[in-house]
N, C-alpha and C positions, 0 to 999 in steps of 0.2 A: 362505471369505470373505476372510480375511487374505491368502492366497496370490493370489487374484484381484486384490485391490487392489494388491499388490506388482507383479504382472505389468503392470497398466495403467500404473503409474508408470515402470517400466523401458521399456515401449514408447514412452511419451511422451518419455523422455530420449533414446532412440536416434533417434527421428524428428527431434527438434530438432538433434541432432548431425549427422545425415545432411544435413539442409537446410543447415547451416552449412558443409559442405565445399565448397559452391559458391563461386565467386569473388565476394566481397562486400567492402563497405567497412564497417568497424566504427564504430558511432556510439554516443554516450552520450545518456542520457535519452530514448531511444525508449520509448514507453509510460510516460512520467513520471507519468501520472495514477494509476498504481498506488502511487506513493510518497505519495499523499494519505491512505492508510490506509483502514480500513473502519469505524471506530467513533469515538464521541466521546471515549472514554477514551484511545485512541491519540493523537488530536489534542491533547488537554489535556496529555499527557505528552510533547509535542514529538516524537512518533513514536519515542521511545527505548524500543522494545518488545522488542528482541532478547533481553534477559535477564529479562523479566517472567515469573514462574512459570507463570501460566495466564491465558488470555484467549480468548474465543469468536471473535475475529477474528484469531487468531494465524497462520492460514494466509497472511495478507498480510505478516506480519512475521518470524516464526520458527515454522514448522509444528510443531516439536518441542514447543512449549508446550501444544498441545492434549492431549498425553499426561497432563497433570496434572489434567484435568477429571474431576469425579466425577458430574456430571449433564449431561443434554442441555440445549441452550439455542439460541434463535434470536434474532437481533438485527436490527432495521431502523434504518437511518440515512439522514439527509438533510443535505446540506452546502450552504450558500450561500457560494460561494467568491468572494472579492474583492467582498463586498457584493451578490452576485447576478449578477455578470458571467458566472460559470459556476455550475453546480450538479452535485451528485453524489448518487446514490442507491445504497445498498448493502444487501445482505442476507447475513448469515452464519449458518451452522448448524454445530454441533459436537456430537458424542456419543461417550461411551466405549463401546468394544466389550467390554472387561473391565478388570481392574485395571491392565493394562500397555499396552493398545492403544486408539487413538481414531481417528476419522475426522471430516472437516469439509468444508464446501464454502462458497464465496462467489460472489456475483454483484455486479458493479459496473457502473454506467453514468454517465459524465461527459458533460455537454453544454455547448456554447458556442453561445448563440443568435445567429444571423446571418441576414440576409435576402438573397435572390438578386435583385438589381436589374439584372442585365446585359441583360434583355430589354426594358427600358424604352426607348422611342424618344426621340431627342434633339429639342430644339426648335431653331430657327434658330441660336441662340447656342451650341449644343452641350450645354446642360444637359438632364438627363433629365426627361421628362414623366411624373410619377408617376401610375400607374394600378394600383389595388389588384388588379385581375384579372391583372396581369402580374407581380406580386410573389409569390415563393414562399419558403418557409423551407428553408434549407440543412440537411442532416443532418450537423451537426458534432458527432459523438458518438464516445466511446471506451468500449468495453465489454469486460469480462473475466469469465470463468467459471473458477473454480479448485477442484480436488479435492485434499484433503490427507489424509495418513496419518502417524501417529506411533506410536512405541513407546518403552518405557522398560526400562532394564536396571539391574543393581546395586541392587536394591531401590528403584528410582525415582530414584537419584542421577544417572544418565545417561539423557538422552532424545535421540532423533533423529527426524527427520521430513522429508517432502518434499511439495511441491505441484506438481501438473501444471496449467498454466494455458493457456487458449485465449482469444485476443484478437481483437477486431474494431475497426478504426480507420477512421472516415469523416471526411474533411476536404475541404471545397471540391469536392464531387462526385467525390472519389477515395476508394476503399475498399480496405482491406488486411486480410488475415487472417494470423494467426501462432499459434505455440505455443511454450511454453518450460517450463523446470523450475527450481524453487527448492528449496533444501534447508537444513536447519539442525540445530543440536544445542545442548544445554545440559548443564552439569555443576554439581551442587550440592556445593560444598565443605563447607558447613555449613548449618544452618537459617537462617542470616543471609545468607550470601554465595553468589551464583550467577553463573556465566559463561555467556554465550550467543554463538553464532556463526552467521551466516546467509550463504549464498551465493545470489545471485540470477542468473537467466539462465545457468544451468549449460549449457555447450556452446553458448552464445549463444542469443538469442531473435530469430527472423527474422520480420519483417512483410513479406509479399509482396503487391504490388499487381497485378502481372502478371509474366510471365517475365523482363522486362527492368527492372522497377522494384521496389525493395525497400529495407527498412531493417533494420539489425542492431543489437541491443542487446548490448553486451559484458558479460561477467560482472562482478558486483560482490560484494565481500566486506565484511561489517560485523560488528564485535565489540561486545559490551556487558557491563556488570556491573550487578548489582542487590544491594543491601544492605538488609536488613530490620531495623528497630529497634523492638522492642516494650517498652513500659514503662507501669506503672500511673501514673507521674507525668505522662504526656502523654495519659492516658485513651484509649489506643489504640495505633496503630503508624504508623511512617513508612517508606515504601519509597523509597530513594534509587536513582536510575538514571543510568547514563552509557552513551552509545553513540558509537562511533567514527565518523569519516567513512568513505567508501569506501576500504578498504585497497588495492584494486586500481587506484586512480586516481592520476594524476600530479598532481592538484590537492591542495595541502597546505592543510589547514584544521582547525579544531577540531571536536569532536563535539557531541552534544546532551546536555543535563543536564535532569533532571526529578525531581520528588518527589511522592509521594502520601501524604497524611495520612488515615488511616482511623479512624473511631470505630466499633469493632466491625466488623461486616460490613454496616453500614447506611448510613453517610454517609461520603463520600470527597471530599476537596479536593485538587486537582491543579494544579501549575504546571510550566512548563518553558521552555526556550529552545533553538533549533536554528538552523543555517545556513539562510538563505532559499533555498527550492527554486527560485524564479524566477531567482535570481542565479547558479545553477550553470552550468557550461559546457554549451551545447547544440550538438549537431552533427547536422544532418539530412542524410541521403543519399537523394535522390529517384531517381536512377538511378546505375548503376555508372560512367557517364561524366560525370555532372553532379552535383557535390557542393556544397551550400551550407552554410557554417559560420557560426554565430552564437556568439560567445564573450563571456562576461561574467564579472566577478570574483565570487568567493564570499565577499565580506566582510560582506554584510548578514546580520542575524539577525532571527528572529521570536521573539516572546514568546507563550506559550500559557498558558491556565488553564481550569479547568472544575470542575464539581461532579457527583458521581454519587450516586444514591439507590437502595438496594436495600430493597424492601418485600416480604418473603416471596419469592414467585416472580417478582415484577415488578421490572424494572430500568429506570431512567430516567437518562440522562446528557446533559449539555450541555457544549460546549467552544467556546472562542474562540481564534482565531489572529490576532495583531496583526502586520501586515506594515509594513515601513518605507516602502514606496512604493505600496501598494495599500490599498483599503478592507478592513476587518476581515472575516474569514471566520467563520462560525458553523455548528456541527454539532450535530444532535440525534440521540439514539439511544434507542429503546424496545426492551425485550427481555423474554423470558419464559424462565425456567429451570424445568425439570421433570424 
């Protein structure tokens, strides 16, 4: 079982690397919808999840973190992005194979509602004549399916993992398919301090529309630290998190900061702040001869917060992301641990 999983990940990595050998233009923020995360806990913690010890949606952040799970779990999430301008649905599942090995999978679909009105006939003044029978809904959706495998060494102090991801992008009657590989590791210096490192789009991730039209997402490297403070004086524990910006980028910026205050394993309060995703540099390559670039400054920051409740096997989380220039985003997660 473990050898078969390892072979699948290796094949996915080689496939992505072979596709990338073609003449392509490297672009940033292709498939940026994956940066929105998979659960309410990640949103509430400003996506500073690279060094979080365990999480059932870790395949999206740092797949090595699923190696610390002791039970199986499934999580369902729904996100109203920018007050409902976009929406995202996600499902994540993770399970340990034994004390040192775990597997996980995720499925994500993000949609942007738009209507196709180009078939409407114009009136004498050139304005469209609205006819419901001629209006159709465009398939503006971005989907991804990921398979993760992780293992631990040195009595659990060192963990490593990888995620093979398969992506479909549909936008304005144009559809693309792609595959890529993410990898990560964590090292526990002590029971309090942990270092995490994630590499996304290893060997690049290619989204191909047709033989002449494609996008390429360049590799990203992100590091993070977590520090756990337990004390009877605070009636629980506080997990402090820091996550760096993309270390492989030429954009200089600060990272994300977050904290999670837990009362036992029942009630969790979370806050965070991070650079605004929408404000990052965007570069879209539609064909190898026609490149359109949209560049914006990464100076804006979002604030996040949320609450989580664990009642036996049931998990319920809610998170809010406050954008400086857009309506608030809200994410809900319901889960079962068994």
